[in-house]
N, C-alpha and C positions, 0 to 999 in steps of 0.2 A: 571762344568759338562763336562763330556767327550763327545766331538762332533766328533772327529776323522776325521776332514776335511783335509785330506792330499792331496786332489786333485784327480781328476778322471783319472784313468789309462785307456789307450785304447789298445785293443788287436784286432788283425785281425783273430786270430784263431777261429774256430767254432767246435761245437760238433754236429755230425750227429747221429740222433737216428731215425731209420725208415725213414719216409718221412719228419720228422721235423728237421730243422737245427737251433740250438740255438747258439747265440754268447757266446764265452768263458766266458765273464764277465757279462752275462745277469743277471741283478738284480732279475728278476723274477725267473730264474732258480736257482740262489743262494738261494733265499728265500724259494722256494719250496723244494729244497734238504734239507736245514736246518730244515724246518718245518716237513717234512716227517721223517727225521732221529730222531728228538726228539719225534715225535708222536709214533714211534715204540719203541724207547729206553726207554722212560719214560711212555708214556700212556699205552703201552702194556707190555713191559719188566719189568717195575717196578710196575705199578698200576693196572694191570688187576687182580692181586691177591686180591685187596681190595674188589671189588664187588663179586668175586668168593668165598671169604672166607665163607659167609653165605651158599652158595650152597654146598661147601665142608663139612660144618658142617651138613647140611641137609642130605647129602649122608652118614653121619656117618664116615667120613674119618679123621677129626681132631676135637679136642676140642678147646675151646677158648685159653687156655694156650699154647697148641701146635701151634695154629695159631700165637700167639705172638712170639714164638721161631723161627718159619719159617720166620716171618717178620724181626726179629732182625738179623738172619743169613744173610738174603738178604741184609740188610743194612750194615752188616759187609763187605760183598763183595763190596758194593758201597764205603765204607770207604777205603778199600784196593785199589780200582780203582782210587779213588781221590788221595791217597798218592803216588801211582806209576805213575800216568798219566804224571806228569811233568818230570819223569825220563825215559820215553820211548825213545829208540834210533832208533826204526825202522821207516819205512815209515808211516807218519800220515794218508795218504790216505788208505794204506793197513790195518792199525790198525782200522780205522773207518769201513771199509768194513767187516773185520773179526769180529769186535765187534757186528755189526748188525746181521751177520749170526749166531753168537753164541747165541744172544738173541732169534732169531727165533727158533733155535734148542732146547734151554732150555725151551721155551714156549710149544713146541710140546711135549717135554719129560715129562712135568708135567702131561699130560694127558695119558701117556703110562704106568704109574705105580702108585701104592698106597703105596710105600715104603717111610716112613718119612725120612730115611737116604738119599735116592736118591733125594728127594725133597729138602733137605737142600743143597746138592751139586748144584743142578740145580738153585736154587734161589740165592745162593751165586755167581755163574757164571753170572747170569743175572744182579745182582747188580754190579759186577766188570765191566762188559762191558757197562752198562748204564752210569757209571761214566766216562769211556773213551769217550763215545759219547758226553756227555754234555761238558766235558772239551775241546774236539777237536772242537766241533761246536762253543763253546764260545770263543775259542782262534782264530780260523781261519775265520769262516763264519761271525761272528759278526763284527770282525775288517774289513773284506773285504768289507762289505756293507758300512761301514764308509769311507773306502778308495775310493770307487767309488761314493761317495757323496749321498748315500741313507741310512743314519742312521735310518730314521723313519721306515724302513722295518725290523729293528731288532726286533721290537715288534711282527711282523708276524712270524718271526722265532721261537720265544719263545712261540707263541700261539700254536705251534704244540703239546706241552705237553697237553694243554687243549683239543685240537682236539682228541688226542689219548685217554685221560681219558673219554671224552664224548662218543666216539665210543665204547670203552670197556664197559662203563656203560649201554648204550642202548643195546648193544649185549647181556650182561648178563640178562637184563630185558626181552628181547625176549626169551632167553634160559630158564629162570625161568617160564615164562608164558607157554612155550611149553613143559615143563617138560623134558628138555634136561639136562643130568647130567653134573657135573663139569668136568669129564674126557674128554668128547666130546667137551665141551666148550673150554678147553685149546688147544685142537688140532685145532679147527676152528680158534682161534686167531693166532696160529702159522702159519697156511697156509695163512691167510690174510696178516700177517707180511711178509711172504716170497715174495708174489707178489709185495708189496710196496718196499721191500729191493732191489729186482732185478731192479726196475725202478730207485731207488735212485742211486744204484751203476753205472748204465749206464750214469748218468748225472753228475757225479762228475768232476769238471773242475780244473783249475790251482790255484784256491783260496786255495785249500788244497794241500800241496806239496807231491811229491812222495818220497822225501828224508827228513830225519830228519833235522831240522834247525841246523846251526852251533852253538854249545854251548861252544866253547873253551874259549870265553871271558866272559861268563855269570857270573862267580864269581865276577869279578870286576864291574859288572853293577847291582848287587843285591841292592834292596831297602829294608828298614826295613818293616816288616810286620805290618799292621795296626790292632793291637789286639782288638781295639774297634769293628772293623768290624768283625773280626774272631769270637769273643764271641757272638755278636749279631746274626751272621749267624747261629751259633750253637743253640742259643735259638729258632730261627725261625724253625730250623730243628725239634726240639722237639714239637714246637707249632703246626705245621701243620701235623706232622706225626700221632698224636693220632687220630684226625678225618679222616686222609687219610688212616688209617688202620682199624678203627672201626666204621666209620660213618654208613655204611649199617647195621652193627650189632646192633648199637644203635637204628637205625630206625626200625629194625625188632622187637626189644624188645617191641616197642610201637604199631606197626601195623604189623600184620602178613601177610597181602596181598602184594605179590610182586609187584602188579600194583601200590601200594602206596609207600611202603618203597624202592622199586627198583629205584625210581626216584632220591633218595638222591645223588647217585654218578654221574649220567649224569648232574645234576644241578651243582655239584662241578666242573666237567670238563668244562661245558659251561661257568662258571664264570671265570675259568682260561684262557679260550680262549679269552673271551672278554677283560679281564683285561689288558693283555700285549699290546693289540692294542690301548686301550684307554689311557694307561700309556704315550704314546708318546705325548699326548696333554698336560700332566702335566709338561713335561720336559722343556717347554719354560718358566715356571714360578717358578719351584722349582728344587732344586739340587737333585742329586741321593740319598743323605743321608736323606734329608727331606722327599722324597717320600717313602723311605725305612722305616723310623721311623713311618710315618703315617700308613703304611700298617701293621706294627707290632701292633699298637694300635687297628686297626680295627680287626685284627686277634684275639687279646686278648678279645675284646668284643664278637666276634663270639663264642669263647670257653665258655664264661660265660653264653650265652643264654640258653643252655640246663640245666645248673646248676640252674639258676633262675627258669625255668619252663620247665619240661621235657615233650615235646610235639613234634609231627612230624613236626609242623611248625617251632619250634625253632631249631630243628635239621637240617632241610633244610636251614633255615636262617644262621645257623652256617656254613653249607657247602658253601653258597654263600660268607660269610665273609672270610673263610679260603681259599677256591678255588679262590676267586677273589683277593687274596693278595700274596699267596706264590710264584707264578711265577714272580710277579712284584719285589718281594724281590730278587729272583734269578737273574733277569735281571739287577736290579740296582747294585747288588753285583758284577756282572761280568763287568758291565760298570764302576763301581768305581775302580775295579782292573786295567782296561785299563787306567783310568785317572791318578792313583797315581804311576804306574810302567812303566818303559820303555818296549818297545815291547819284548826285549830279556828276560824279567823277568815276563811278564804278566802271563804265564802259571803257574809259581810257585805260584803266589798270588791266582790265580783261584783255583789251586789244594788244597792249604792250607785251603781256605775258604770252598771248597767243602768237604774236610775232616772233618772240623768242623761241617758242616751241616749234614754229614753222622753220626758223633758221636752223635749228637742230635737224629737222626733217630734210631740209635741202642738202645739208652736209652729209648726212648719214648714208644715203644710197650711193653717191659718188665715192665717198670714202671707202665703203665696204667693197664696192665693185672694183675700185682701183687696187686695193690690197688683194682682192681675189685674183685679179689678173697677174699680180706679182707672185703670189704664194699658192694659188689654186686652192685656197681655203678661206673660210670666213672666220677662222679662229683668231687671227690677229685683231681684226676690227671688233670682234665680240669682247676680247680681253681688254683692249684699251677703253672701250665704251663702259664696261663694268666698273673700271677704276674711276672714270669720270662721274659715274652715278654715286659711288660711295663718297668721293671727295666733296661733291656738292650737297650731299645729304647731311653731312656733319654740321654745317652752319644752321640748318633747319632745326636740328636737335638742340644745339647750343642756344639758339634764340628762343626756343620753346621753353627750355630749362630756366633761362634768365627771367622770362615772363612769369613762370610759376613761382620763382623765388620772390619776385616783387610783390606778388599777390598774397604771400604768406604774412 
């Protein structure tokens, strides 16, 4: 298991913001910046669309199939971001700041028009920049916490995704109860994002460089890609994205009251928030791959629950199972990339795995919506996806068992 205990580096520099002076390598500052960045990039930039989709349908702006196309184009942008993230030659700090600002602008833009074509462009941009943020946070902030001897705080960084999802879900719940339309909802999320982004940009320190890392010798230091991990990561992308796109829609088909079905997404986000924090407790007894495989099994079970019995309780339980595992899988995947690759090659491994995850996300919404059009149910897509999760989890367990035997 990757521990990243390289020793604690000491800096004398400080960051001054208003009347508060924070040390340059403050673990708390690093954690909060990473958490807030992921909350905006993933919780708002990527996933605010999920709880807002039923509201957009209610406003007569999109059909379910159009909603699936918008989601898939968004994930195409995310895939492109993952593919090109490792090839960026500009300043990582500038890239992170510009990506967050672009996510804010694209979020506000969603509420400024009802043009499907413009929505596709905006969601593609949001996906592209969300991938940049995840890869940069995963490469620099996660490693830096290990470098200063605080690896357990990595879970709090990744919990930012759950925080963003939960806040977005609760916000949409309030919007629905208050009869606020989807257009105004998008603009509110964009303005809230702007406030958080300004605070984040003012607190970025030396853990993320102003200059691109030297890659002249990277070719000679490349390590083989672990395709077992890449394929399993892609399966997890499909596994979580179907409920992550359609969970509120599924809940609304059963219960029309927003006070009831509107809770499905905040529960999803709360589960994601808690999961990454609790995952740190598992890492003292289990390897990255064991935790990852276990999470895929739990996710598969969650997907089967609404298939076995379609009820608001099983849908919310599915949200807990999927929301409580997908970010642990993300965290374990990034930590495993740090473990198997030298620092100069980590970003390439993270980028390839993220691209695989994004490929699964592109396939998922179109796959689920197409089967829904044929069967008028999500059961078939949920069943097939749960099988894929179990099948790809098995090599992770086998590989982890072989490694344990070799160390005996």
